KOLLUMMAR-831377 format. One record per residue (C-alpha): residue in one letter; x negated, y, z. Coordinates in steps of 0.25 Angstrom, whole numbers, padded with zeros to 4 digits, always signed. Layout:
# residues N
AXYZ
...
This chain:
# residues 455
M+0139+0129+0088
K+0138+0117+0078
G+0149+0117+0067
D+0149+0118+0052
Q+0134+0121+0052
D+0131+0107+0057
G+0120+0101+0049
C+0119+0113+0040
P+0104+0114+0035
V+0096+0126+0039
L+0081+0127+0035
L+0073+0136+0043
I+0059+0141+0039
D+0050+0149+0048
D+0035+0148+0051
E+0037+0153+0066
K+0039+0141+0074
H+0047+0147+0086
I+0057+0154+0076
R+0059+0142+0068
L+0062+0133+0080
A+0071+0143+0087
A+0079+0146+0075
G+0080+0131+0071
Q+0085+0127+0085
T+0096+0138+0084
L+0100+0132+0071
E+0100+0118+0075
L+0108+0121+0088
A+0118+0127+0079
G+0119+0114+0071
Y+0111+0117+0059
D+0102+0107+0052
V+0089+0115+0053
R+0076+0112+0047
L+0064+0120+0051
M+0052+0123+0042
D+0039+0132+0045
S+0037+0136+0031
A+0044+0138+0018
E+0036+0127+0010
G+0045+0114+0009
V+0058+0122+0010
L+0063+0121-0004
P+0063+0105-0005
V+0073+0105+0006
M+0084+0112-0001
D+0092+0111-0014
D+0103+0119-0021
V+0113+0111-0012
W+0106+0112+0001
P+0116+0117+0011
G+0108+0125+0021
V+0101+0138+0023
V+0086+0142+0024
I+0081+0152+0035
T+0067+0156+0032
D+0057+0166+0039
I+0052+0176+0029
N+0037+0177+0033
M+0031+0163+0032
P+0017+0158+0028
G+0017+0152+0014
M+0031+0154+0007
D+0038+0165+0014
G+0054+0166+0017
L+0056+0175+0005
E+0049+0165-0005
L+0056+0153+0001
M+0070+0161-0001
R+0066+0163-0016
A+0062+0149-0018
I+0075+0144-0011
H+0084+0153-0019
A+0077+0148-0032
K+0083+0134-0029
D+0096+0139-0023
P+0099+0154-0023
D+0111+0152-0014
L+0104+0146-0002
P+0104+0155+0010
V+0090+0159+0015
I+0089+0167+0028
L+0077+0174+0031
I+0070+0176+0045
T+0063+0189+0045
G+0053+0196+0054
H+0055+0211+0058
G+0047+0216+0047
D+0054+0208+0036
I+0068+0214+0036
S+0067+0222+0023
M+0061+0210+0017
A+0073+0201+0022
V+0083+0211+0016
N+0076+0211+0003
A+0076+0195+0004
I+0092+0196+0006
R+0093+0204-0007
Q+0085+0192-0014
G+0094+0182-0008
A+0091+0179+0006
Y+0104+0175+0014
D+0100+0183+0027
F+0089+0186+0036
I+0087+0186+0051
E+0076+0194+0058
K+0067+0188+0069
P+0070+0187+0080
F+0084+0183+0078
A+0095+0178+0086
S+0100+0164+0085
E+0115+0169+0082
L+0110+0177+0070
L+0102+0165+0065
L+0114+0156+0066
D+0124+0166+0060
V+0115+0169+0048
V+0113+0154+0045
R+0128+0151+0047
R+0132+0161+0037
A+0121+0156+0027
L+0125+0142+0028
D+0140+0146+0026
K+0135+0153+0013
R+0127+0141+0009
R+0139+0132+0011
L+0148+0140+0003
T+0138+0141-0008
L+0136+0126-0009
E+0152+0124-0009
N+0153+0134-0020
R+0142+0127-0028
Q+0149+0114-0026
L+0162+0120-0030
R+0156+0125-0043
I+0150+0112-0047
E+0163+0105-0045
L+0170+0115-0053
E+0160+0114-0064
A+0160+0099-0064
Q+0175+0099-0066
S+0177+0110-0076
A+0164+0108-0084
P+0166+0101-0098
G+0160+0088-0101
P+0158+0076-0091
K+0164+0078-0076
I+0161+0071-0063
I+0175+0070-0059
G+0179+0068-0044
K+0181+0074-0030
S+0175+0063-0022
P+0163+0066-0013
Q+0155+0057-0022
I+0158+0064-0035
Q+0156+0078-0028
Q+0142+0074-0024
L+0140+0068-0038
R+0144+0082-0044
R+0135+0089-0034
L+0123+0080-0038
M+0126+0082-0053
A+0126+0097-0051
A+0112+0096-0044
I+0105+0087-0054
A+0112+0090-0068
D+0103+0101-0072
T+0090+0095-0067
A+0080+0088-0076
A+0079+0075-0068
D+0083+0062-0074
I+0095+0055-0067
L+0099+0041-0063
V+0114+0038-0063
M+0118+0026-0055
A+0133+0021-0056
E+0142+0009-0058
T+0148+0007-0072
G+0159+0016-0075
C+0155+0028-0065
G+0152+0038-0076
K+0136+0038-0078
D+0137+0043-0092
L+0147+0054-0088
L+0138+0058-0076
A+0126+0059-0086
R+0134+0067-0095
F+0138+0076-0084
I+0124+0078-0080
H+0120+0082-0094
E+0131+0092-0096
H+0128+0099-0083
S+0114+0101-0086
R+0106+0110-0095
R+0104+0099-0105
R+0119+0099-0108
D+0117+0105-0122
K+0107+0094-0126
N+0110+0079-0129
F+0116+0069-0119
V+0111+0056-0123
A+0117+0043-0117
I+0111+0029-0120
N+0116+0016-0113
C+0104+0008-0111
G+0112-0005-0110
A+0119-0003-0123
V+0107-0001-0133
P+0100-0013-0137
E+0086-0015-0131
T+0080-0015-0145
L+0086-0001-0148
I+0085+0006-0135
E+0071+0011-0137
S+0074+0017-0151
E+0087+0023-0145
L+0079+0030-0134
F+0067+0034-0140
G+0071+0035-0155
H+0061+0031-0166
E+0054+0035-0179
A+0057+0030-0192
G+0050+0017-0194
A+0048+0014-0180
F+0054+0000-0181
T+0062-0008-0191
D+0075+0000-0195
A+0070+0013-0189
R+0072+0020-0202
N+0074+0034-0197
K+0069+0042-0185
R+0078+0041-0173
I+0079+0051-0161
G+0081+0043-0148
K+0089+0045-0136
F+0078+0052-0128
E+0075+0061-0139
Y+0089+0065-0142
A+0092+0068-0127
N+0080+0078-0127
G+0085+0090-0120
G+0097+0083-0115
T+0100+0070-0107
L+0098+0055-0109
F+0108+0046-0102
L+0103+0032-0101
D+0114+0023-0096
E+0112+0009-0090
I+0097+0012-0089
E+0096-0001-0082
S+0098-0008-0096
M+0086-0001-0102
P+0075-0012-0106
M+0063-0012-0097
S+0054-0009-0108
L+0061+0003-0111
Q+0062+0008-0097
I+0047+0010-0097
R+0048+0020-0109
L+0060+0027-0103
L+0051+0029-0090
R+0041+0035-0099
V+0051+0045-0106
L+0056+0049-0092
E+0042+0052-0087
E+0037+0059-0099
R+0049+0065-0106
S+0045+0061-0120
I+0047+0050-0130
E+0041+0044-0143
R+0050+0039-0153
L+0048+0024-0157
G+0038+0024-0169
S+0032+0038-0165
N+0021+0044-0157
Q+0027+0058-0155
T+0031+0061-0141
I+0044+0068-0140
D+0046+0076-0127
L+0059+0075-0120
D+0067+0084-0111
M+0079+0076-0107
R+0086+0071-0094
V+0088+0056-0092
I+0100+0051-0085
A+0100+0036-0083
A+0112+0028-0077
T+0113+0014-0072
K+0124+0005-0065
V+0114-0004-0058
D+0103-0002-0047
L+0091+0001-0055
L+0082-0001-0043
A+0087-0015-0042
L+0084-0017-0056
C+0070-0012-0053
E+0068-0022-0042
Q+0072-0033-0052
G+0062-0028-0063
R+0073-0024-0072
F+0071-0009-0072
R+0059-0001-0070
E+0057+0005-0057
D+0049+0017-0062
L+0060+0020-0072
Y+0070+0019-0060
Y+0063+0029-0052
R+0061+0039-0064
L+0076+0039-0067
N+0080+0040-0053
V+0076+0054-0051
L+0090+0058-0049
R+0100+0047-0046
V+0115+0049-0047
D+0125+0039-0042
I+0139+0039-0047
P+0149+0034-0037
P+0158+0023-0042
L+0173+0026-0042
R+0177+0017-0031
E+0168+0026-0022
R+0176+0039-0025
R+0190+0034-0027
E+0195+0048-0024
D+0191+0052-0038
I+0199+0042-0045
P+0212+0051-0046
L+0204+0062-0052
L+0196+0053-0062
F+0209+0046-0066
Q+0216+0059-0069
H+0204+0064-0077
F+0202+0051-0085
A+0217+0051-0088
L+0217+0065-0093
V+0205+0063-0102
A+0213+0050-0108
S+0226+0058-0109
N+0219+0069-0117
Q+0211+0058-0126
Y+0223+0050-0129
G+0234+0060-0129
R+0242+0053-0118
E+0249+0060-0106
V+0243+0056-0092
L+0254+0049-0083
Q+0252+0052-0068
L+0246+0040-0062
P+0256+0034-0051
A+0251+0035-0036
E+0250+0020-0034
R+0241+0018-0047
M+0232+0029-0043
H+0231+0023-0029
S+0227+0010-0036
L+0216+0018-0044
M+0211+0022-0030
L+0210+0009-0025
H+0203+0002-0037
D+0188-0001-0036
W+0185+0004-0050
P+0173-0006-0054
G+0173+0002-0067
N+0172+0015-0060
V+0176+0028-0067
R+0176+0021-0081
E+0187+0011-0076
L+0195+0023-0071
R+0194+0031-0084
N+0199+0019-0092
L+0210+0017-0083
A+0215+0031-0084
E+0214+0030-0099
R+0223+0018-0099
Y+0233+0025-0090
V+0234+0036-0100
L+0236+0027-0111
L+0246+0017-0105
G+0252+0025-0094
E+0260+0017-0083
S+0258+0004-0091
C+0243+0005-0088
T+0239-0006-0079
F+0227-0003-0069
D+0218-0015-0071
F+0216-0016-0056
D+0231-0014-0052
N+0232-0029-0048
R+0218-0031-0043
P+0213-0031-0029
I+0208-0017-0025
T+0194-0016-0020
L+0192-0006-0009
D+0180-0003+0000
V+0181-0012+0012
P+0175-0010+0026
G+0163-0019+0023
Q+0160-0009+0012
G+0158+0002+0021
M+0173+0007+0024
T+0182+0004+0036
L+0197+0002+0033
P+0201+0016+0039
E+0190+0022+0030
Q+0196+0015+0018
V+0210+0018+0022
E+0206+0033+0023
R+0199+0033+0010
F+0211+0027+0003
E+0221+0037+0010
K+0212+0049+0005
M+0212+0043-0009
L+0227+0042-0009
I+0230+0056-0004
H+0219+0061-0014
T+0225+0054-0026
E+0239+0059-0023
L+0235+0074-0020
G+0228+0073-0034
R+0240+0067-0041
H+0249+0078-0036
G+0239+0089-0038
G+0238+0092-0023
S+0253+0093-0020
I+0255+0089-0005
K+0269+0087-0007
D+0268+0077-0019
T+0256+0070-0012
L+0263+0068+0001
E+0275+0063-0006
S+0267+0053-0014
L+0260+0048-0002
G+0272+0048+0007
L+0265+0057+0018
P+0270+0068+0027
R+0264+0081+0023
K+0256+0082+0036
T+0250+0068+0035
L+0245+0072+0021
Y+0239+0085+0025
D+0232+0078+0037
K+0226+0067+0028
M+0222+0077+0017
R+0215+0085+0028
K+0208+0072+0033
Y+0203+0068+0019
G+0199+0082+0015
L+0210+0083+0004
D+0214+0096-0001
K+0226+0098-0010
S+0220+0110-0017
H+0210+0100-0023
Y+0220+0093-0031
K+0227+0104-0038
């Protein structure tokens, strides 16, 4: 009886052991991932608003009963299906609970077929709910003004889901990424998609400010606090009050200042240089680095306590070489931006040159691609790609991919590129690739490519 339900999580709560075990066995034999609990305490930490399962709970239990549990679950996620198990005298209560948001109820004793039918329908509803949510997130991300996270690769889709989950929280964030991946853009994206969007976004590069000035830059100072401090200055911390402070290249912050930053993060207050007055702060801190901070901690070059304080939420931006299927979309985006900026027409990039983009290793990541797109808009066909005559670096078997896997990935990238270039036209794509129609359709099916996604 296993099928699409394989591995779908079901949480079953009932204080009667024989009912709990019998229902749990029925669900496990049907292929569900069942977790059994004898009380409602401890249920809520198991799930979040993207938890893909359903909850089955008895109504009458000691401590928190099933109705209280349902209300607590719906306070976190009103769309999560809750199925109630009722005794004979609880029918009117269960009907009223459905009006309050319960998905369905089953009366003791119940047949296995009834339980499986209700769970199957509830999981179908849950699956559809989460798919619709994800679709709304992707549509909002692509259509909203301001910074955008561009791409269709699994890594970028996962990044967008993570951003949707954490953008409006109060927790500080540590962004880890190589140079050129867009750490600043991601920080601005988080700010613009949070309730702090109407307040200041303040960015400071810890490696670009002289050590003698960085303390004054961050904390501000009173007039006369030191030589040349003729006027009061509002520091970056205070200016970001209510908004977001982005600390780029946090690894460059002097050790002496790291101690003060840790105190600010813990106490959410500062004192300007030369002042004894405490200023309370309500700001979110996003720190970014291109190096392994934990390794720096082991070398004594970064405070371990500050690392763990910053690392409440960690976001890793994948390098461009790990999401090559996004290159055509990114190149098109940057070319259109440059076209608007310079008042130049965008010439279509020949297939062979797009293929060379897909093969390049991109040590400068998205920034390198953006600069190349701008050059192409300005120079057209006379634009030379710096890497055209250099050896191409691809993943090799020793780096985790077999030769057939590399060939398949390259083939998928080529078909993806041509579909995008021709707006999903099968006729134009098969002509440019020199493939029979059936072969192209077979390969599109194999790689999960849908022509409607390119229109």
